MARKE-35228 format. One record per residue (C-alpha): residue number from 1; residue in one letter; x, y, z. Coordinates in nm, 2 decimals. Each point is the difference from the previous one (the first is absolute). Layout:
BEGIN
TORLO   num   residu       c1       c2       c3
TORLO   NUM        A        X        Y        Z
...
***
This chain:
BEGIN
TORLO   num   residu       c1       c2       c3
TORLO     1        X     6.69    10.94     1.44
TORLO     2        X     0.21     0.22     0.22
TORLO     3        X     0.20    -0.11     0.30
TORLO     4        X     0.18     0.21     0.25
TORLO     5        X     0.24    -0.14     0.26
TORLO     6        X     0.28     0.11     0.21
TORLO     7        X     0.24    -0.18     0.23
TORLO     8        X     0.26     0.11     0.23
TORLO     9        X     0.24    -0.15     0.25
TORLO    10        X     0.21     0.17     0.26
TORLO    11        X     0.27    -0.14     0.21
TORLO    12        X     0.21     0.21     0.24
TORLO    13        X     0.25    -0.13     0.24
TORLO    14        X     0.25     0.18     0.21
TORLO    15        X     0.27    -0.10     0.23
TORLO    16        X     0.13     0.23     0.26
TORLO    17        X     0.36     0.10     0.01
TORLO    18        X     0.23    -0.23     0.18
TORLO    19        X     0.38     0.00     0.02
TORLO    20        X     0.03     0.24    -0.29
TORLO    21        X    -0.22    -0.20    -0.24
TORLO    22        X    -0.36     0.09    -0.09
TORLO    23        X    -0.25    -0.12    -0.25
TORLO    24        X    -0.30     0.19    -0.13
TORLO    25        X    -0.18    -0.11    -0.31
TORLO    26        X    -0.34     0.01    -0.15
TORLO    27        X    -0.16    -0.11    -0.32
TORLO    28        X    -0.32     0.08    -0.15
TORLO    29        X    -0.15    -0.04    -0.34
TORLO    30        X    -0.32     0.07    -0.15
TORLO    31        X    -0.18    -0.07    -0.32
TORLO    32        X    -0.30     0.15    -0.15
TORLO    33        X    -0.19    -0.10    -0.30
TORLO    34        X    -0.25     0.22    -0.18
TORLO    35        X    -0.14     0.04    -0.35
TORLO    36        X    -0.22     0.27    -0.13
TORLO    37        X    -0.06     0.13    -0.35
TORLO    38        X     0.28    -0.22    -0.14
TORLO    39        X     0.25     0.18     0.22
TORLO    40        X     0.24    -0.19     0.22
TORLO    41        X     0.29     0.13     0.20
TORLO    42        X     0.25    -0.22     0.19
TORLO    43        X     0.30     0.12     0.19
TORLO    44        X     0.27    -0.16     0.20
TORLO    45        X     0.34     0.05     0.15
TORLO    46        X     0.26    -0.21     0.17
TORLO    47        X     0.35     0.00     0.15
TORLO    48        X     0.22    -0.13     0.28
TORLO    49        X     0.21     0.18     0.27
TORLO    50        X     0.27    -0.07     0.25
TORLO    51        X     0.14     0.23     0.26
TORLO    52        X     0.33    -0.05     0.19
TORLO    53        X     0.17     0.24     0.24
TORLO    54        X    -0.25     0.28    -0.03
TORLO    55        X    -0.04    -0.02    -0.38
TORLO    56        X    -0.35    -0.10    -0.11
TORLO    57        X    -0.17    -0.08    -0.32
TORLO    58        X    -0.37    -0.06    -0.04
TORLO    59        X    -0.20    -0.25    -0.19
TORLO    60        X    -0.37    -0.04    -0.07
TORLO    61        X    -0.25    -0.14    -0.24
TORLO    62        X    -0.34     0.12    -0.08
TORLO    63        X    -0.28    -0.06    -0.26
TORLO    64        X    -0.30     0.22    -0.06
TORLO    65        X    -0.26     0.06    -0.26
TORLO    66        X    -0.23     0.29    -0.10
TORLO    67        X    -0.37    -0.04    -0.07
TORLO    68        X    -0.23     0.18    -0.24
TORLO    69        X     0.03     0.33    -0.17
TORLO    70        X     0.06     0.18     0.33
TORLO    71        X     0.30    -0.24     0.06
TORLO    72        X    -0.13    -0.07     0.35
TORLO    73        X     0.24    -0.22     0.20
TORLO    74        X    -0.17    -0.29     0.17
TORLO    75        X     0.32    -0.20     0.08
TORLO    76        X     0.34     0.11     0.10
TORLO    77        X     0.32    -0.17     0.10
TORLO    78        X     0.32     0.10     0.16
TORLO    79        X     0.29    -0.17     0.16
TORLO    80        X     0.30     0.06     0.21
TORLO    81        X     0.29    -0.22     0.10
TORLO    82        X     0.30     0.10     0.20
TORLO    83        X     0.29    -0.20     0.15
TORLO    84        X     0.20     0.17     0.27
TORLO    85        X     0.34    -0.14     0.09
TORLO    86        X     0.20     0.20     0.26
TORLO    87        X    -0.27     0.26     0.05
TORLO    88        X    -0.11     0.08    -0.35
TORLO    89        X    -0.36     0.02    -0.13
TORLO    90        X    -0.13    -0.06    -0.34
TORLO    91        X    -0.33     0.10    -0.15
TORLO    92        X    -0.16     0.02    -0.33
TORLO    93        X    -0.34     0.07    -0.15
TORLO    94        X    -0.16    -0.08    -0.33
TORLO    95        X    -0.33     0.07    -0.17
TORLO    96        X    -0.19    -0.09    -0.31
TORLO    97        X    -0.15     0.24    -0.26
TORLO    98        X    -0.32     0.13     0.13
TORLO    99        X     0.05    -0.17     0.34
TORLO   100        X     0.13     0.12     0.34
TORLO   101        X     0.29    -0.19     0.18
TORLO   102        X    -0.10    -0.08     0.35
TORLO   103        X     0.21    -0.15     0.27
TORLO   104        X    -0.28    -0.25     0.09
TORLO   105        X    -0.24    -0.05    -0.29
TORLO   106        X    -0.34    -0.17     0.07
TORLO   107        X    -0.07    -0.03    -0.37
TORLO   108        X     0.24    -0.29    -0.04
TORLO   109        X    -0.17    -0.20     0.27
TORLO   110        X    -0.34     0.06    -0.16
TORLO   111        X     0.11    -0.08    -0.35
TORLO   112        X     0.18    -0.31     0.12
TORLO   113        X    -0.31    -0.12     0.18
TORLO   114        X    -0.22     0.07    -0.31
TORLO   115        X     0.23    -0.17    -0.24
TORLO   116        X     0.12    -0.29     0.22
TORLO   117        X    -0.22    -0.25    -0.19
TORLO   118        X     0.04     0.13    -0.35
TORLO   119        X    -0.25     0.18    -0.23
TORLO   120        X    -0.29    -0.21     0.11
TORLO   121        X     0.04     0.11     0.36
TORLO   122        X    -0.01     0.36    -0.11
TORLO   123        X    -0.35    -0.05    -0.15
TORLO   124        X    -0.14    -0.15     0.32
TORLO   125        X    -0.16     0.32     0.12
TORLO   126        X    -0.27    -0.12     0.21
TORLO   127        X     0.12     0.13     0.34
TORLO   128        X     0.10     0.35     0.09
TORLO   129        X     0.37     0.07    -0.01
TORLO   130        X     0.18     0.14     0.30
TORLO   131        X     0.28     0.24    -0.09
TORLO   132        X     0.26     0.11     0.26
TORLO   133        X     0.05     0.37     0.04
TORLO   134        X     0.30     0.13    -0.19
TORLO   135        X     0.27     0.20     0.18
TORLO   136        X    -0.02     0.37    -0.01
TORLO   137        X     0.27     0.25    -0.11
TORLO   138        X     0.03     0.12     0.36
TORLO   139        X     0.08    -0.35     0.12
TORLO   140        X     0.25    -0.04    -0.27
TORLO   141        X     0.17     0.32     0.09
TORLO   142        X     0.00    -0.10     0.37
TORLO   143        X     0.16    -0.33    -0.09
TORLO   144        X     0.27     0.17    -0.21
TORLO   145        X     0.07     0.25     0.29
TORLO   146        X     0.04    -0.29     0.24
TORLO   147        X     0.24    -0.18    -0.25
TORLO   148        X     0.20     0.32    -0.03
TORLO   149        X     0.02     0.04     0.37
TORLO   150        X     0.12    -0.36     0.03
TORLO   151        X     0.25     0.05    -0.28
TORLO   152        X     0.14     0.31     0.19
TORLO   153        X     0.02    -0.19     0.32
TORLO   154        X     0.18    -0.29    -0.18
TORLO   155        X     0.25     0.25    -0.15
TORLO   156        X     0.07     0.15     0.34
TORLO   157        X     0.04    -0.34     0.16
TORLO   158        X     0.24    -0.10    -0.28
TORLO   159        X     0.21     0.31     0.07
TORLO   160        X     0.00    -0.08     0.37
TORLO   161        X     0.10    -0.37    -0.07
TORLO   162        X     0.28     0.11    -0.23
TORLO   163        X     0.13     0.23     0.27
TORLO   164        X    -0.01    -0.28     0.25
TORLO   165        X     0.17    -0.23    -0.24
TORLO   166        X     0.28     0.25    -0.05
TORLO   167        X     0.04     0.03     0.38
TORLO   168        X     0.01    -0.37     0.04
TORLO   169        X     0.25    -0.03    -0.29
TORLO   170        X     0.22     0.26     0.18
TORLO   171        X    -0.02    -0.19     0.32
TORLO   172        X     0.08    -0.33    -0.18
TORLO   173        X     0.31     0.17    -0.16
TORLO   174        X     0.12     0.11     0.34
TORLO   175        X    -0.05    -0.34     0.16
TORLO   176        X     0.16    -0.19    -0.29
TORLO   177        X     0.30     0.23    -0.03
TORLO   178        X    -0.11     0.19    -0.30
TORLO   179        X    -0.10    -0.29    -0.23
TORLO   180        X    -0.36    -0.01    -0.11
TORLO   181        X    -0.20    -0.15    -0.27
TORLO   182        X    -0.14     0.26    -0.24
TORLO   183        X    -0.23    -0.06    -0.29
TORLO   184        X     0.10     0.12    -0.34
TORLO   185        X    -0.34     0.15    -0.04
TORLO   186        X    -0.13     0.19     0.30
TORLO   187        X    -0.35     0.00    -0.14
TORLO   188        X    -0.01    -0.38    -0.03
TORLO   189        X    -0.08    -0.25     0.27
TORLO   190        X     0.25    -0.05     0.28
TORLO   191        X     0.19    -0.32     0.00
TORLO   192        X    -0.09    -0.12     0.35
TORLO   193        X     0.16    -0.34    -0.05
TORLO   194        X     0.35     0.15    -0.05
TORLO   195        X    -0.04     0.23     0.29
TORLO   196        X    -0.11    -0.29     0.23
TORLO   197        X     0.30    -0.20    -0.13
TORLO   198        X     0.24     0.29     0.09
TORLO   199        X    -0.16     0.04     0.34
TORLO   200        X     0.04    -0.37     0.07
TORLO   201        X     0.36     0.01    -0.11
TORLO   202        X     0.06     0.30     0.24
TORLO   203        X    -0.16    -0.20     0.28
TORLO   204        X     0.22    -0.30    -0.08
TORLO   205        X     0.31     0.22     0.00
TORLO   206        X    -0.09     0.15     0.34
TORLO   207        X    -0.06    -0.35     0.13
TORLO   208        X     0.34    -0.12    -0.12
TORLO   209        X     0.17     0.31     0.16
TORLO   210        X    -0.18    -0.08     0.33
TORLO   211        X     0.12    -0.36    -0.01
TORLO   212        X     0.36     0.12    -0.07
TORLO   213        X    -0.01     0.24     0.30
TORLO   214        X    -0.14    -0.28     0.22
TORLO   215        X     0.29    -0.23    -0.11
TORLO   216        X     0.26     0.27     0.07
TORLO   217        X    -0.17     0.06     0.34
TORLO   218        X     0.01    -0.37     0.08
TORLO   219        X     0.37    -0.02    -0.09
TORLO   220        X     0.08     0.30     0.22
TORLO   221        X    -0.19    -0.15     0.28
TORLO   222        X     0.20    -0.33    -0.04
TORLO   223        X     0.33     0.20     0.01
TORLO   224        X    -0.12     0.18     0.31
TORLO   225        X    -0.09    -0.33     0.17
TORLO   226        X     0.35    -0.13    -0.08
TORLO   227        X     0.16     0.31     0.14
TORLO   228        X    -0.22    -0.02     0.31
TORLO   229        X     0.10    -0.37     0.05
TORLO   230        X     0.37     0.09    -0.04
TORLO   231        X    -0.04     0.29     0.23
TORLO   232        X    -0.16    -0.22     0.27
TORLO   233        X     0.29    -0.26    -0.05
TORLO   234        X     0.26     0.28     0.05
TORLO   235        X    -0.19     0.11     0.31
TORLO   236        X     0.02    -0.35     0.14
TORLO   237        X     0.38    -0.01    -0.07
TORLO   238        X     0.04     0.33     0.16
TORLO   239        X    -0.19    -0.11     0.31
TORLO   240        X     0.21    -0.32     0.03
TORLO   241        X     0.32     0.20    -0.04
TORLO   242        X    -0.11     0.25     0.27
TORLO   243        X    -0.08    -0.30     0.23
TORLO   244        X     0.34    -0.15    -0.06
TORLO   245        X     0.17     0.34     0.06
TORLO   246        X    -0.19     0.04     0.33
TORLO   247        X     0.11    -0.35     0.11
TORLO   248        X     0.36     0.08    -0.09
TORLO   249        X    -0.02     0.32     0.19
TORLO   250        X    -0.12    -0.19     0.31
TORLO   251        X     0.30    -0.25    -0.05
TORLO   252        X     0.24     0.30    -0.02
TORLO   253        X    -0.14     0.15     0.31
TORLO   254        X     0.03    -0.33     0.19
TORLO   255        X     0.36    -0.04    -0.12
TORLO   256        X     0.08     0.35     0.10
TORLO   257        X    -0.14    -0.06     0.35
TORLO   258        X     0.20    -0.32     0.03
TORLO   259        X     0.32     0.18    -0.11
TORLO   260        X    -0.06     0.28     0.25
TORLO   261        X    -0.06    -0.26     0.28
TORLO   262        X     0.32    -0.19    -0.09
TORLO   263        X     0.20     0.31    -0.01
TORLO   264        X    -0.13     0.10     0.34
TORLO   265        X     0.09    -0.35     0.14
TORLO   266        X     0.34     0.02    -0.16
TORLO   267        X     0.06     0.34     0.16
TORLO   268        X    -0.12    -0.13     0.34
TORLO   269        X     0.23    -0.30    -0.03
TORLO   270        X     0.30     0.23    -0.08
TORLO   271        X    -0.09     0.21     0.30
TORLO   272        X    -0.02    -0.31     0.22
TORLO   273        X     0.34    -0.12    -0.14
TORLO   274        X     0.16     0.34     0.07
TORLO   275        X    -0.15     0.00     0.36
TORLO   276        X     0.13    -0.35     0.07
TORLO   277        X     0.35     0.10    -0.13
TORLO   278        X     0.00     0.30     0.23
TORLO   279        X    -0.11    -0.21     0.29
TORLO   280        X     0.26    -0.26    -0.05
TORLO   281        X     0.27     0.26    -0.05
TORLO   282        X    -0.10     0.16     0.33
TORLO   283        X    -0.01    -0.33     0.18
TORLO   284        X     0.34    -0.09    -0.14
TORLO   285        X     0.15     0.34     0.10
TORLO   286        X    -0.14    -0.05     0.35
TORLO   287        X     0.15    -0.34     0.03
TORLO   288        X     0.33     0.12    -0.13
TORLO   289        X     0.01     0.28     0.24
TORLO   290        X    -0.08    -0.24     0.28
TORLO   291        X     0.27    -0.23    -0.11
TORLO   292        X     0.26     0.28    -0.02
TORLO   293        X    -0.07     0.14     0.35
TORLO   294        X     0.04    -0.34     0.17
TORLO   295        X     0.34    -0.05    -0.16
TORLO   296        X     0.12     0.34     0.12
TORLO   297        X    -0.10    -0.05     0.37
TORLO   298        X     0.11    -0.35     0.06
TORLO   299        X     0.28    -0.15    -0.20
TORLO   300        X     0.00    -0.30     0.21
TORLO   301        X    -0.36    -0.06    -0.06
TORLO   302        X     0.07     0.02    -0.38
TORLO   303        X     0.29    -0.23     0.03
TORLO   304        X    -0.20    -0.25     0.21
TORLO   305        X    -0.30     0.02    -0.22
TORLO   306        X     0.18     0.05    -0.33
TORLO   307        X    -0.11    -0.32    -0.15
TORLO   308        X    -0.37     0.06     0.10
TORLO   309        X     0.00     0.36    -0.14
TORLO   310        X     0.15    -0.12    -0.32
TORLO   311        X    -0.27    -0.25    -0.04
TORLO   312        X    -0.26     0.28     0.06
TORLO   313        X     0.15     0.22    -0.27
TORLO   314        X     0.00    -0.29    -0.24
TORLO   315        X    -0.35    -0.08     0.08
TORLO   316        X    -0.11     0.35    -0.05
TORLO   317        X     0.18     0.03    -0.32
TORLO   318        X    -0.15    -0.32    -0.12
TORLO   319        X    -0.35     0.11     0.11
TORLO   320        X     0.06     0.33    -0.18
TORLO   321        X     0.11    -0.17    -0.31
TORLO   322        X    -0.30    -0.23     0.00
TORLO   323        X    -0.24     0.29     0.07
TORLO   324        X     0.16     0.21    -0.28
TORLO   325        X    -0.02    -0.30    -0.23
TORLO   326        X    -0.37    -0.05     0.09
TORLO   327        X    -0.07     0.37    -0.05
TORLO   328        X     0.18     0.00    -0.33
TORLO   329        X    -0.19    -0.31    -0.11
TORLO   330        X    -0.33     0.16     0.09
TORLO   331        X     0.10     0.32    -0.18
TORLO   332        X     0.09    -0.19    -0.31
TORLO   333        X    -0.32    -0.20     0.01
TORLO   334        X    -0.21     0.32     0.05
TORLO   335        X     0.19     0.18    -0.28
TORLO   336        X    -0.04    -0.30    -0.23
TORLO   337        X    -0.37    -0.03     0.09
TORLO   338        X    -0.07     0.37    -0.05
TORLO   339        X     0.21     0.01    -0.32
TORLO   340        X    -0.20    -0.29    -0.14
TORLO   341        X    -0.33     0.15     0.09
TORLO   342        X     0.11     0.34    -0.14
TORLO   343        X     0.11    -0.17    -0.33
TORLO   344        X    -0.33    -0.18    -0.02
TORLO   345        X    -0.19     0.32     0.07
TORLO   346        X     0.20     0.19    -0.26
TORLO   347        X    -0.05    -0.27    -0.26
TORLO   348        X    -0.37    -0.01     0.07
TORLO   349        X    -0.01     0.38    -0.01
TORLO   350        X     0.18     0.00    -0.33
TORLO   351        X    -0.24    -0.26    -0.14
TORLO   352        X    -0.29     0.19     0.13
TORLO   353        X     0.13     0.33    -0.14
TORLO   354        X     0.04    -0.17    -0.34
TORLO   355        X    -0.35    -0.13     0.02
TORLO   356        X    -0.13     0.34     0.11
TORLO   357        X     0.18     0.17    -0.28
TORLO   358        X    -0.14    -0.25    -0.25
TORLO   359        X    -0.34     0.04     0.14
TORLO   360        X     0.03     0.38    -0.01
TORLO   361        X     0.11    -0.02    -0.36
TORLO   362        X    -0.29    -0.23    -0.09
TORLO   363        X    -0.24     0.22     0.19
TORLO   364        X     0.13     0.30    -0.19
TORLO   365        X    -0.04    -0.18    -0.34
TORLO   366        X    -0.34    -0.13     0.11
TORLO   367        X    -0.11     0.36     0.10
TORLO   368        X     0.11     0.13    -0.34
TORLO   369        X    -0.18    -0.28    -0.18
TORLO   370        X    -0.30     0.06     0.22
TORLO   371        X     0.00     0.37    -0.09
TORLO   372        X     0.03    -0.09    -0.37
TORLO   373        X    -0.29    -0.24     0.03
TORLO   374        X    -0.20     0.26     0.18
TORLO   375        X     0.07     0.25    -0.27
TORLO   376        X    -0.10    -0.25    -0.27
TORLO   377        X    -0.31    -0.10     0.19
TORLO   378        X    -0.10     0.37     0.04
TORLO   379        X     0.06     0.06    -0.38
TORLO   380        X    -0.20    -0.32    -0.08
TORLO   381        X    -0.28     0.11     0.23
TORLO   382        X    -0.01     0.34    -0.17
TORLO   383        X     0.01    -0.16    -0.34
TORLO   384        X    -0.28    -0.25     0.11
TORLO   385        X    -0.21     0.29     0.13
TORLO   386        X     0.05     0.19    -0.33
TORLO   387        X    -0.09    -0.30    -0.21
TORLO   388        X    -0.30    -0.07     0.22
TORLO   389        X    -0.11     0.37    -0.04
TORLO   390        X     0.06    -0.03    -0.38
TORLO   391        X    -0.19    -0.32    -0.01
TORLO   392        X    -0.29     0.15     0.19
TORLO   393        X    -0.01     0.29    -0.24
TORLO   394        X     0.02    -0.22    -0.30
TORLO   395        X    -0.27    -0.23     0.14
TORLO   396        X    -0.22     0.30     0.07
TORLO   397        X     0.06     0.15    -0.34
TORLO   398        X    -0.05    -0.33    -0.17
TORLO   399        X    -0.32    -0.06     0.20
TORLO   400        X    -0.14     0.34    -0.10
TORLO   401        X     0.12    -0.05    -0.36
TORLO   402        X    -0.14    -0.35    -0.02
TORLO   403        X    -0.33     0.12     0.15
TORLO   404        X    -0.02     0.29    -0.24
TORLO   405        X     0.09    -0.22    -0.30
TORLO   406        X    -0.24    -0.27     0.11
TORLO   407        X    -0.28     0.26     0.03
TORLO   408        X     0.09     0.13    -0.35
TORLO   409        X     0.01    -0.35    -0.14
TORLO   410        X    -0.34    -0.07     0.16
TORLO   411        X    -0.14     0.32    -0.14
TORLO   412        X     0.15    -0.07    -0.35
TORLO   413        X    -0.13    -0.36     0.01
TORLO   414        X    -0.34     0.13     0.10
TORLO   415        X     0.01     0.26    -0.28
TORLO   416        X     0.10    -0.27    -0.25
TORLO   417        X    -0.29    -0.22     0.12
TORLO   418        X    -0.24     0.29    -0.02
TORLO   419        X     0.13     0.09    -0.35
TORLO   420        X    -0.04    -0.37    -0.11
TORLO   421        X    -0.36     0.00     0.14
TORLO   422        X    -0.08     0.33    -0.17
TORLO   423        X     0.16    -0.12    -0.32
TORLO   424        X    -0.21    -0.31     0.01
TORLO   425        X    -0.31     0.21     0.06
TORLO   426        X     0.09     0.22    -0.29
TORLO   427        X     0.05    -0.30    -0.23
TORLO   428        X    -0.34    -0.14     0.10
TORLO   429        X    -0.17     0.33    -0.05
TORLO   430        X     0.17     0.05    -0.33
TORLO   431        X    -0.11    -0.35    -0.11
TORLO   432        X    -0.36     0.09     0.11
TORLO   433        X     0.02     0.32    -0.20
TORLO   434        X     0.12    -0.20    -0.30
TORLO   435        X    -0.30    -0.23     0.04
TORLO   436        X    -0.23     0.30     0.02
TORLO   437        X     0.15     0.15    -0.31
TORLO   438        X    -0.04    -0.33    -0.18
TORLO   439        X    -0.36    -0.02     0.11
TORLO   440        X    -0.05     0.36    -0.12
TORLO   441        X     0.16    -0.08    -0.34
TORLO   442        X    -0.24    -0.30    -0.03
TORLO   443        X    -0.30     0.21     0.08
TORLO   444        X     0.11     0.28    -0.24
TORLO   445        X     0.04    -0.26    -0.27
TORLO   446        X    -0.35    -0.13     0.09
TORLO   447        X    -0.15     0.35    -0.02
TORLO   448        X     0.17     0.06    -0.34
TORLO   449        X    -0.15    -0.33    -0.13
TORLO   450        X    -0.34     0.10     0.12
TORLO   451        X     0.03     0.34    -0.16
TORLO   452        X     0.11    -0.15    -0.33
TORLO   453        X    -0.26    -0.27     0.01
TORLO   454        X    -0.33     0.21     0.05
TORLO   455        X    -0.11     0.35    -0.08
TORLO   456        X    -0.14     0.13     0.32
TORLO   457        X    -0.24     0.30    -0.01
TORLO   458        X    -0.13     0.20     0.29
TORLO   459        X    -0.31     0.21    -0.08
TORLO   460        X     0.04     0.19     0.32
TORLO   461        X     0.28     0.06     0.24
TORLO   462        X    -0.05    -0.06     0.37
TORLO   463        X     0.21     0.13     0.28
TORLO   464        X     0.10    -0.24     0.28
TORLO   465        X    -0.16     0.21     0.28
TORLO   466        X    -0.26    -0.26     0.08
TORLO   467        X    -0.33    -0.07    -0.16
TORLO   468        X    -0.12    -0.18    -0.32
TORLO   469        X     0.13     0.02    -0.35
TORLO   470        X    -0.10    -0.19    -0.32
TORLO   471        X     0.22    -0.16    -0.26
TORLO   472        X    -0.10    -0.18    -0.33
TORLO   473        X     0.15    -0.18    -0.29
TORLO   474        X    -0.06     0.00    -0.38
TORLO   475        X    -0.25    -0.29     0.04
TORLO   476        X    -0.23     0.22     0.19
TORLO   477        X     0.07    -0.17     0.34
TORLO   478        X    -0.04     0.25     0.28
TORLO   479        X     0.06    -0.04     0.37
TORLO   480        X    -0.02     0.23     0.30
TORLO   481        X     0.25    -0.04     0.28
TORLO   482        X     0.03     0.17     0.33
TORLO   483        X     0.35     0.07     0.13
TORLO   484        X     0.05     0.11     0.36
TORLO   485        X     0.30     0.19     0.12
TORLO   486        X     0.14    -0.08     0.34
TORLO   487        X     0.04     0.28     0.25
***
């Protein structure tokens, strides 16, 4: 009895580049089993590869077997696996003795379908077998060319991302005052968590500085309000003093007018007194002249009327004395009145002068204090304006810095999440590859047991190009089977 079977499996997955991470891997394996003229050839290869930062290693596994004296290969296997982290690409190929390593082997699928139920299922040859078409060398070369182009594009993208990373690192150094987080190994993964922590600390520092500036600005505003209140109070005092000074000036003007009026009345009274004196003196002289002429002309008349003329002189003297006494009394009363009024006016003027001098002194001191307060107010206004300008600049810079840091944090977090997702996919794919490898090991072990258990002979070798071929065993059992190739 002779049995020929082949199986193949192919699994290719790719993930496009995203945020500096890419994944490209494939695995294929094949197995062929043949026996002719007691000649058996089995070949295999295996390995594992990992690439990081542009450095790539390849891994693959393959199993093949030659058939007959011409060593014609009916089965072939090949495999490739690559893991790219940061833009790298890994690839590997393996092939068995007498077999060809293909990126996607159809022999594995066929062999697995033929041997899925064990040896008994392989002898169930009633129906025609449908064999998928194997990949050609041109397709394999085209696939390798595409992988090389992708690898080149990944390398270029890695260089571009490294340049952008250096630019962002420089900007971060400038924003954080020259302090930055650098990794000990530039080719290793970037510690985004530490960078995010530093950026958050920078944002907190800027926030604290902003709060401190706001507190200082509030204190300056409070001092400015106090100075403004004091300034308004001093303005009220100044207005009240000016009102009092104006009232005192009006009182001084009234007292001056009264003094002028009294002086005019006193002068008029003196003039009247002088006029009355002159009038009385003239009348007295006239009377005396009349009395003297009468005595000279008629002595007898004087003698006769001596008693009566004496009485007239006495009366005139008495009248004159009373009039002079009355005039003197009026004069003394007027002088006393005017002197009293003048003393009162002088005392009021002295008091008013003292008050005016005190008010002038207070006004001078108030003006000086007002000038000092104005100077302090102007300086505080300028300081307030400067602090507000500095606060606006700090707020603008902190807003821009916070926005940039937040954008960087968001991008780093997105990169971390993407890296976690890609790593999860890589782990899953690696686990699937391990499962495939274990399945291949089991099938290889099964084929070895089958080869060791029976001596299979093929009287004739058929080529899997479509058609019918015959196989037989030592017991004389013969069977024809038709195999159709797809495509």
